[in-house]
C-alpha positions, 0 to 999 in steps of 0.5 A: 489505521495505525499502520497507515499513520506509520506509513505516512510518517516514513513517507513524509520523512523520506521526502523531506530528506529528499528535498533537504539534499536538494536544497543542500545541492543548490546552495553548493551550486550557488556558493560556486556561482558566487565566486564569480565577480561577474555573477555577483555583480549582476545578482546585486543588480537583480536583488536591487531591482527586485526590491525596487519593483516590489516596493513600487507594486505595494505602494500602487505606483505606475511601476512599468519602468521597475518592471522593465529594469527587474526583467533586464537584470534577470535576463542578464543573470540568466544569460551569465548562468546559461554561458558559464554553466551555473544551474542554480535552480532547486531541483524537483523530482515530481512537479505534482506534489513538490516532493512532499509525496502528497497531494492534499492528503492524498498519496501522490503516484510518485510515493506509491511504490514506497507505499507498496514497499512498506505494506509489503515488508509488513504483510509478508506479502513478498513471499507469494507468487506473483499470481494475477487474476489474468494468470488464471488458466483453468478454463483452458483445461478440461477440469470439472471446476472449469466454469465454476472457477471462471465465475469465482474469479469474475465475482472476486475481481469485482470484489477488489475493484469495489473493496471499499464500497462492497458489503462483503466483509468476510470470504470463506472458501473451502474445497478439496486440496488442489481445486484452485483456492490458494491461487485465488487467494494469491490473485486477491492479494496481488490485485489489492496491493496494486490498489494500495490496500494493506494486505497480510497473507498468512498460511494457517501454520503461520498464523498459529505460530504467531498467535503462539508468540503473542500468547506466550509474549510479555504484555509489552511485546504483544502489540507486534504480533497482533496489531497488523492482524487487526489493523490491515484492510485485507487479512488472508489466512490460507489453508485453515484446518492444516495447522495443529490445534494448540491448547488456549491458543488455536481456537481462541485467537482464531475466534478473537481475530475473527470477531474483532475484524468483523466488528471494526468493519475490516475485510478477511478471507479464509480458505480451508480444505475443511467443509463447514461441519468439519470447520465447526467440529474443529473451531466451534459453532461460535467461530464458524457462525461469525464466518458464515453470517450472511449479512457480511460474508460469502461462503463458497464450496469449490469442487472439482479436479486436482489442478496440479495434475494438469499442464498449463 
């Protein structure tokens, strides 16, 4: 994925800068120690012993004497450093990756916070509440959708846990205002971000404005408005149907984004106050058909009370 490669470049550069800084600090500490004649003499003896030991090993000789001389010389240097407080080691912050940020091709756990910050910066996800699956309290109140919401939360948690293995690539959640759609979308977004999945979360109004900017921009500038929408692993558009319908923008780009992501096997979630019939009237049968294809999509209508009337 294009943005994943960008994150990799940024993380690699940050860790390279960290290693360079530590190498400079080590060099500076060594410079101080080498102003001490006692240390300089001991270091020279250690260097000579190291060369003699390595040469004897390479020639296949019995190198017990050379090894003993080397160990004694090293012990002498270590003793001087300990007595005089010389710290000449190269500091490594993460022993697992050696301050590279990666273990093989896999991102090291020490680099995950940076990766998450980059994902959130691109997705605008910092704006949404930190609502999690564990924060759902609909089951604690006497609302009509209590049982349905509990089942839906369990299913969506399973979707997040199996994100890279599930056949589901599209989720359409409809229902009247206040029944809990947006909170569930928040929970999904935050759960996936915790797993290192790149998520883009937009309201329908924000999505519409973004597509208007894309439509009216120069070709050379368009990529910055569209690339992340098409490349992110999970796109969530909340409250579809609340945005104004802009000629040659709203319907056309919604279809293009939905269709392209489905073709690429990317996962998308849309919530809407409109039912399927209303969605077809507003966006066209072609678009809704792509959203509701049972081979890769899950469609749910959430019915019940306005949860904002309840005290949690």
